[in-house]
Phi, psi and omega in degrees: 000136179291149184300324183288347178267345184291315185297315176301321179296316180298317180298316178301315180295321178294317180297317180298318179297315182297320179295316182297315179297317180300317178296313180298320178297318180294315185290333179268318187295318184300309176298322181300318181290333185254355182305316182257017179295131184308327183276350188236342192302314183295322178290319179299320181294342179260358184219050181292344175290348177268357182246318179241153168303155182207165180229135182284141168249117190281141180299161182291145177287341178231082186296140173257130181244125176298147168295161177233132177212079184306126185222145178298135172248163180304139179260358178216161180203169180249129176221129179057037177077008181240147175284134181231155180251137180304306185300320180295321180291319178300320177289314182296328180264016172053045184291137175253340177198140176224125183232127179240124180235125180229129185056042180059027180233131175288114178257341177208134178205112180225145181233154185219167177056035176087357176282159173208186187296343181260001182289131176271096187269151178277159188236348186049230188286357167305328179302330182300326180290329174291318177300313179303316180298320178295324175298317178299319179295318178299323175293315179302322184279000181080010179280335172238131183287317184204149177292346180269358175292148172291141184297332183285353170293335184245339181234082184298337180300342183264002177294142182086357178259182177295347179273351186298119178082359183276135183292152177300321181299317179297324179290319176300324182274005184058035176234034182290342183080010183295144179272078184224129182259140181216106174217129184274000173260357184225108184283002175268000182281167184297328182299331177270317185298327181295335176291321175295321176300318182287312193253353172253310182266002170059034176276140174296140178300325177302318180292323178298316180299325182278000184268351185266143176263197182256153174239330178220168178294132179299147176079016183245340179202152177281127175215105185293118181218110185300335182296337175304318185289330176292326173301321176294322176296320176298322178299312181299316179299317186294313186281335179272338186069021183230161168298153181304314181296323181294318179291320175300315180299317184289316192265337181234310188297314181289306182293337178277000177064039181302132188279339188225154169299146174235183174205157180239130179292148184235163166278184183281002177249012173088009178264135180295144173283088193300335185274352177208220159078349180275127184232126185204177175279159182298320181298322178286323171302321184298335186288336172293316175302316180295324178299314182285326175301321181265023171059038173097001175249153178211127178051042177082003183244134176280124182246321174219151187293149177300324182296326178291315181303315177295313183296322185289340185241016179237105180302132184242017175224151184299320185286355180256358184288153176306131183093349181266324176295309167209190188291344187250342196227149165238178188206154169217247186267075176068021172236143177263138179242118185282153175303140180079017184298134168247049180087011173275152182204172187206149166263132188226136174234153181298163184066016168092037178259132185211140161241117185248134181239125178234096183300325184298326180258004183052048190232144171235135176232133176242133178230128172243151190206172170224063194251106180292341178260032190301323187299316183283354182256346188300308184288331175297319176301318178302316180297319174299314181297320179294326174296317178296314180302317183300324181294332186256358179297135182282339183251021183292000000 
């Protein structure tokens, strides 16, 4: 190429790059700025496929439908020594749906803010409990030898990162030691910056996950870092040889008899956002709770081993016990264990998304919300759920 033609080509490429970045900034920034807008948030949480790229998870060919027996549930409960009202809490916590299932029967189901039983609601970190379950299934299927294996035995792309040599168990427990900051009150933390990396600078989330180093010795302390769960999503993809949604559809969505199509949000390179991104109806979310309530079986079919259900919901280190992470919570394999637990546990996502399981009452409760004050309402929700469960216990 002649020298005088090189400069125009370079200029053209620079202009094209600037235009491409400008388009990506525009297409991402506008939804980002309005995602949590008070006038749009509830609608956005029901239409996340209009904000992020997504991939469909197809409903089951043999849908399972819960029985229905509408029953009165408690309208009041006690929290922090004060009498509280159900309706007031649902309003205060910006609830969009509340579903109560006892003995595989829907006893209460109400929707708010334009949601209904067919609404595909977002789940945020509730998705983490689905990822954890897929890891358990992969172990059951012999695709992973042990939860104590280093993740880099199966995901070579993470070698040289803070994940190198770290056991799958430590990553499940959020004790990987990864140098990743996550605070929802500080937009300068890694939890926020990685979205700019993905949707403005167009970096693959897999590469972002591999870019972090370590800050502490793995297995020594709880440090919540959502990027851990994306590493687990990479693990599931690697050992199954399938996209995450395909493996989820095959191993959970079809055998659990999911009634509706769902979808998982993606980065711009087609990888699922493993730490959030799963969007489904409340009844279908409830079926993960029912699976764990029934110790890994659903509708007469074994889907994940009973040993995994027990292991995944039983903290096995002192620093993971209820009350050690903070005054209210313990943790194990992407499941939260509330203070005062009598074997109840929950999948929890920011902005007030919850799947709560209470084995003593044979009960599953699902709550979706658009609650900016979610953190101060999480344990109160547990106390409400426990009050509902107590009402239905057969041995009360």
